[in-house]
C-alpha positions as CSV (number, residue, x, y, z in Angstrom):
1,M,0.1,0.0,-0.1
2,A,1.4,3.3,-1.0
3,L,1.4,6.0,1.6
4,Y,1.4,9.9,1.3
5,V,2.8,12.3,3.8
6,D,1.9,15.9,4.2
7,G,3.6,18.2,6.7
8,F,4.9,21.4,7.7
9,V,7.4,23.3,10.0
10,I,6.3,26.6,11.7
11,P,7.7,28.8,14.4
12,L,5.6,29.1,17.5
13,P,5.7,31.4,20.5
14,K,6.2,29.2,23.5
15,K,3.4,31.0,25.3
16,N,0.9,29.8,22.8
17,L,2.1,26.0,23.0
18,N,-0.9,24.9,25.2
19,A,-3.5,26.6,22.9
20,Y,-1.8,25.0,19.9
21,R,-1.9,21.5,21.7
22,R,-5.7,21.9,22.1
23,M,-6.2,22.8,18.6
24,A,-3.8,20.1,17.3
25,Q,-5.9,17.4,19.2
26,K,-9.0,18.6,17.5
27,A,-7.2,18.7,14.1
28,G,-5.9,15.1,14.6
29,K,-9.5,13.8,15.1
30,V,-10.5,15.6,11.9
31,W,-7.4,14.3,10.0
32,R,-8.3,10.7,11.2
33,D,-12.0,11.2,10.2
34,H,-10.7,12.1,6.7
35,G,-8.6,8.8,6.4
36,A,-5.3,9.8,8.0
37,V,-3.3,6.7,9.1
38,E,-1.1,8.9,11.5
39,F,-0.9,12.3,12.7
40,R,2.0,13.7,14.6
41,E,3.0,17.1,16.2
42,C,6.6,17.5,17.3
43,V,7.8,20.4,19.3
44,G,11.3,21.6,19.4
45,D,13.2,20.9,22.6
46,D,17.0,20.8,22.4
47,L,17.6,22.8,19.3
48,N,21.0,23.9,19.9
49,I,22.7,21.4,17.5
50,K,26.1,21.9,15.7
51,M,25.6,19.4,12.9
52,G,23.7,20.3,9.7
53,K,21.3,23.1,9.5
54,P,19.2,23.3,12.7
55,F,15.5,24.4,12.5
56,P,15.9,27.7,14.4
57,R,18.4,28.8,11.7
58,G,16.2,27.5,8.9
59,I,13.1,29.2,9.8
60,K,14.7,32.2,11.7
61,L,13.2,31.8,15.1
62,K,12.6,34.9,17.3
63,P,13.3,34.9,21.1
64,G,10.7,33.1,23.0
65,E,9.7,30.9,19.9
66,T,10.0,27.2,19.4
67,V,9.8,25.2,16.2
68,L,6.9,22.8,15.5
69,F,7.0,20.0,13.0
70,S,3.7,18.4,12.0
71,Y,3.0,15.5,9.6
72,I,0.0,13.5,8.5
73,V,0.2,10.1,6.9
74,L,-2.5,9.4,4.5
75,S,-3.4,6.2,2.7
76,R,-4.6,8.0,-0.3
77,V,-3.5,11.2,-2.3
78,P,-4.7,14.2,-0.1
79,T,-6.8,15.7,-2.9
80,A,-8.7,12.5,-3.2
81,I,-9.5,12.6,0.3
82,A,-10.7,16.3,0.3
83,S,-13.0,15.6,-2.9
84,T,-14.6,12.6,-1.3
85,R,-15.7,14.5,1.9
86,G,-17.5,17.5,0.2
C-alpha cells in the first residue's frame, strides 16, 4: 500500500504552546475522520545542535519561539480525500 505524507514546519511562540496543543488534538481527530493513518505534532526541545542546518536557523526563530514539525500520513492522495468529503 502506498502512503502519502503531508507536513509543515512553523515557528510558534512558547506562550501559545498549550493553545496549539488543544487545536492540534481537534485537528488530529478531523484528519483521522478523513482517512489519516497517522498524525504527529513534534515540538522542538533541544534545538542547539552543531551538525547540519538546525530548524531555528532555517526558519529564523525569534526569542521566545520554538519550532513545530507536524505531519500527517495518508493512505490516499490528499486531494482524493478532500474531494470525497465534500
